[in-house]
N, C-alpha and C positions, 0 to 999 in steps of 0.2 A: 341596228345595222341591218343594210339592206344588202341581200345576196346577189352578185352579178348574175348574168345569164351563162357567162362562160367561166369554167374553173380555172384559178390559176396554174400555171405549169411549172413554179418554181417556188422554192420555200420562201423567196423574198416576196414573191406575187401574193402567196396565201396570207402571209404574216401583214403585208400591206393592208388587205381587205380587213383585217382584224384590228390592227394597230396603225392607222394612218399617220402617226408620228414617226414612224421608223424610216424616214426618208433617208437616213444614213446608209441604209442597206445597200450594198453594191450589187450589181447585176451579176447572178451566180450562173456559170456556165455549163456546171454539171458535165464537163468535157469527159468524153471517154477515151480509154486507150486506142491508139491506131491500129484496128485490128488487121489492116492489109498490110503491115510492113513486114511481119514475119510471122510465121506459124510453127510453133514448136510441139511435136508429138512426143510425150513421155515414152511411148513404146519405142521409139528410134534409140532412146537412151538406156534401153533395158527393162521398161516396166512391163510385168505380165498381166496385170489387171485379172489375176486369178483368185483373189481374196486370200490368198495364202502367203504369197511372197510379199515381203515389204518393199513397196514402190517408192518410198519417200526420197532416196538418192536419186532415182530416175526422174521424178517429178521436179525436184530442185534443180536438176542440172539443164532440165527444158527450160524452167523459168529464168535461170542464169543465162542461158544462151539467148532467149528472147531478150532479156536486159541488156546483153551486150550488143545487141543489133538496134539499141535504140527504142524496143519496146516491140509488143506483138501479142500474140494469143496463144496460149498453152492450152490445148484441148484434150479433155479426157474423154476418150469414146467409151461405148458401153462397155461395162465389165466393174468389177469390184477392185479398187485400188488401196490395199492395206498400207497405211502409211503412219509413220512418225511426224511429228511437226514438220511443216513447211513455212517458207517465208516469202511472200509476194514482193515484188520489187517495182518501182515507178514504171508506168507506161506498159504495165503488163495486164492482160486479162487472163483470169481461169475460167476455162469455158468449160462446163459439164454437159456432155450430150445427154439425150434421153436414155435412160438405162445405166449410166455411168453413176457411181457411187465412191465418193473418197470416204474410206473407213478409218477411223482412228485405231491405232494399234492398242491392242489390250494389255499391253506391257507397260507398266507404270514406269518402268525405268527409263523409257523412250522419251519422256516429257521432262526435260532439263530444268533444274532450278533457275529462277530468275527474279530480279525484283520487277515487280509489275503492280502498278497503282502506288508505288511508294511502299510497298509492302513485299515481304518473302512470297513468292508465287510460282507457278509452273508454267512453261511455255504452251501456249494454246496449239490447237491443231492448225490453224491458218493464222499467220500473223503478218504484220507490215508495221514498219517504225521510220517514220520520217519520209513516207512514200506519197506519190502524187499521181493523179490518173491511173487508179487502178480498178479492177472491176473483178467480181465474181458473178458469172452469168450461165444460163442454160436450163435445161429441164432435168438436170440430175439432182444428186442428193449429197450433202456433206453430213455424215453420221460419226458423231463423236465417240459412239461405242461405250456409253458412260454407265453399264450396270454396275461393273465392279467398283466404280468410285462412289455410286449411290450407297453400296452396301457399306463401304467404309465410312460415308458420310452418317450412316444410321448407326454405326457402331462407336464413334468417337464424336462427342458433342462439339459442335461448332467447326467443324471439319469443312475447310474452304472459305471460311469467313474471313475478311481482311484482318491480318494480325494473327491468323490461327496456325498452330505448329504443324499442322496438315492441311496443306493446300490442295487444291482440286485445278485441274488446267481447265481454261474456258474453251470454247469451239472457235470463236473468230475473235481475235483482239487486233483493231486498227489504231495504233498510237500516233499522235502527232502527224495525221496523214491529211491530204488535200484531194478534193475531187475523186470521190469515192462512190462506185455504183454497185449495189447488190440487186440482181434482178433475175427473178425465173425460178431460182434455185430452192429446192427443200433443205432446211437445217434441222437437226434432230440429234436428240439424245446425248447433248452435251454432259460431260461431267459435272459442270457448274453453269454460269451464265453463258449464253449462247452466241449473241452477237453484242460486241461492245465497242462502239466508236470513242475512244479516249482522246481527249485533247485534240480532236479532229474538227475539220471545217469542210463545209461543202459535201454533203453526205446524202446519197438518195438510195433508200431501201424500198424496193416497190416489187408487188406481185411474186412475193416470197412466202413460204410456209416454213413455221417454226413449231416443232412438235417435241413432245416428251411425255412419258406417262405422268398422270394427274399426281402421283405421289413421289415423283421424282425430286429430290431436295435442290432447291436453290437454281431450278433450270429457268431463270427469267430468259424471255425471248429475246427482247432488244433493251439494251440498257446504254442510252447516249450519256457518257460521262465527262462533264466539262467540255462538252462538244457545242459547236455553233453551225446554225444554218443546215439544219437536217430536216429532211422530208422522209417520212414513213407512210407509205401510200399502198393501199390495197394488199394488207398483210393479213394472212390467216395464221393465228397462233392458238395453240392447245398444248399447254405446259403445265410444270408443276409448281410454278412460282409467278412473280409477276410477268404479265404479258409485256407491259412496258414500263419500265422504271427510270425516270430521269434523275440522274445523280450529279453530284459535284462535291468532292471532298469527301474524305473519311470521317469515322467517328472520332472525336477528340481529336481533330486535326490541328497539327500546329501551324499549317499555313505555309505559304500561300495556296490560294485554291481559286481556280477561274470557275466563271459559272457555266451552267448549260444555258444556251439562249438562242433565240430564234429558231424554234421547232414547231414543225407541223405534222400531226398525225392525223390522217382522213382514209375514209372509206375502208376501215379494217373491220375485221371479224373475230372475235375472241371466244372460246369456249374454257375448258378448265384454265386455271391461272388466278392470279390474284388481281387482275383487272388493270386499268390505267393508274400508274402511281406517279407522281413527282415527289422523289424522296426514296428512302429516308435520309441518305446521306446527301445533305446540302450545304456542307461548309463552305462553298463556293457560291451559293445562291442559284437561283432559276428565274429566267425573265422571258417574257414574250413567248408563250407558248400555245398553241392552238391545236384542239382536238376536237374533230367534227365528223360527223356522219359514221361513227362507230357504232357497232351491235356487239352487245355481251350476252351470253347465256351460259349461266352455270359457274361463272367466275366467282371466287370466294368475295371478291369486293366489285364495286363497279369504277366510280370516282373517288381517288384517294390521293388527297396532299397531306404529306407527312413528314415530320421531324421530331426533334426533341433538344432540350438545352445544350447537348452537348455535340450537335451536328447540324446547326442551322446558320442562315445568313438572310439575305433579301429574297424573297420568293414573291414575284408578283407580276401582273400583266399575263393572267392566265384565263383562256377561255375554252370552255368546254360546251359544245352546242350541237343541236341535232343528234342525239343519242337515243337509242333503245336497249334498255338495261333489264335483264329478268333473270328470275331464280338464282339470286345472290345472297351472301350472308348480310354484308352491309352496302347499302346503297349510294351513300355519299359520305365521305368522311374528309373534313378539313380539320386536322388536329396536330398539336405540336407536344404530343404525349407518347409518341412512339417508343417501344412497340405496343403500348397501351393506346386505348381510345381517349378514355375518360380520365381525368385527375383523381388524385387521391381526395378522400374527405378533408375538408379543412386545408386545401391547397393555398398556400402563401405566395405572395410575390418574391422572386430572387433577383439578386443583382444582374444587370444586364452585362454581357460580355460580348466577346468577338463572335462566339458560336450560339448566341441566342437568335431564335429563329423570328423572323419578321415577315409574317404573311399578310398581304393586302393586295387589293385592286383584282379579285378573282370572281369571274362571272360564269354562272351555270345557265344556260338558257334553252328552251326547246329539248327538254330531256325527260323522258318517261321511264319509271323503274317500276317494274311490277313483280310481285312475289317475293319481295326482300324478307328476310328474317327481322333485320333491324333498319329503319330508315335510314339512319346514319346520325352524325354529330358534327357540328360546327364549333370547334371549342378552341380558343385562344389561351394565352398565359396571362396570369393577373399583372405581371409587369409590362407586357406588350399586348394589349388586346388587339384583335385582327379588325381593321377598317375596310372598307369598300367590298364587302362581300355582296354579291348580286345573285339574285334568283330570279329569273323570268320564264315563265310559262314552264314550270317543273310541278310534274305530278309524281307522288310516290305512294305505292300501297305496299304495307309491310305489317309484319305480325307485331312489331313494336315501332314507336314513333322516332321523331328526330329530336335531340337534344341541343340546345345552343347556349354557349357562355362565353363570357370575354370576347366577344365580336358584335360589331355592327352590321347588321343584314339588312339590305332594301331587298323586298320582294314583291313581285307582280304576278298574279295569277299562280300563285305557290300552293299547292295542297299535298297535305300528307293524310292519308287515311290508314290507321292503325287498328288491328285487330284488338289488340289489348292496350288499354290506357288511352292518353291523350296522343294527337296527332303530333303536336309540337309541344315541347316543354323548355321554357326559358330559366335557366339557372344564374348565377351571380355573374353580373358584367355583361349580360346579354342586351341588345338593343334592336328589337326586331322591328321593322316598318313596313308594312303591308299595304298593297294597293291593288285594286281589281283591274 
């Protein structure tokens, strides 16, 4: 693949460079709300921005007023706006000036119960449903104030996990939305996942920071969930779970589930977190994903494509390229045994069902991984071995080496240097073809 001199300016453009066959992709406008139509100041509706008074009613009134005029911008000027959940509406931009913080209420009762992702959940601090041309912009901060929720999660097993009796709210959930922009804002300290486009299309997330303490449970930075035509560009993430996790469908989902598709992640930097993940919940599948020019330092994992027999589908046409990864636990994992990496001894083939994962056509190229504890694993299922795994110009240095099993891997200029044991171990079902 020859890289062009100019970088693509849309998800469609980026994906066409990687997947030329995607001629069906329509032009993506990434239209912004009409900023000049109406300007709505929550202070005019009673907001105090003093960090003590709950301003959610005033902010919602400002959003509703702009919406009633056909759209506009709701501006949070400098100050701290303590808030229960608010709902964005079509053609409305929520703009946070420098020094402005939207701070989630610490009162758990302020987050109403709702069905979210087809499971019992709680309303997120910012949400939108069925909206189009919406944006969250500026130099301010959206803070989920999640410390008390994290304490609950540590005290009660599986708190917040899909299907749990003790759900936690997310920070931003955009459900069945179109033409979405998140630009410039810092998102931090969510009780759980931080930014979730759910069944949404034409989403741009750029120039944002997503933060949480390294041990804050389940604080994924960005989780595109059954969403399409998504661009994640120049994002800095330092969180307690996946920096990016592409999802589609729940564990043991009865269906139907839509795939996540046509997603570009580029020019990002990730520190604490679990790296870039496709999965683990992939009951709808995932296709046409490009991850390029991403740097990671100190993430638990680097590149990870993960599922299991209870949450899989077609996962294909994925490219990771031009990446620098260092100081991680696992460098490269492509495995269908999540939450484990390796199968149990004596693993046998099982019947193929609707949720059996099918990983294929995954390329890793121009990637350097240094100072990993474990180089990684590429391990498929005995009933559905993984074809079309390509490693080009990949260099890994680690304490322990790479394991390959039930996978057809073609490699060029692929090197694994392990301090302990062999660099590459082939187990049952492995077919590794290497060239220089």
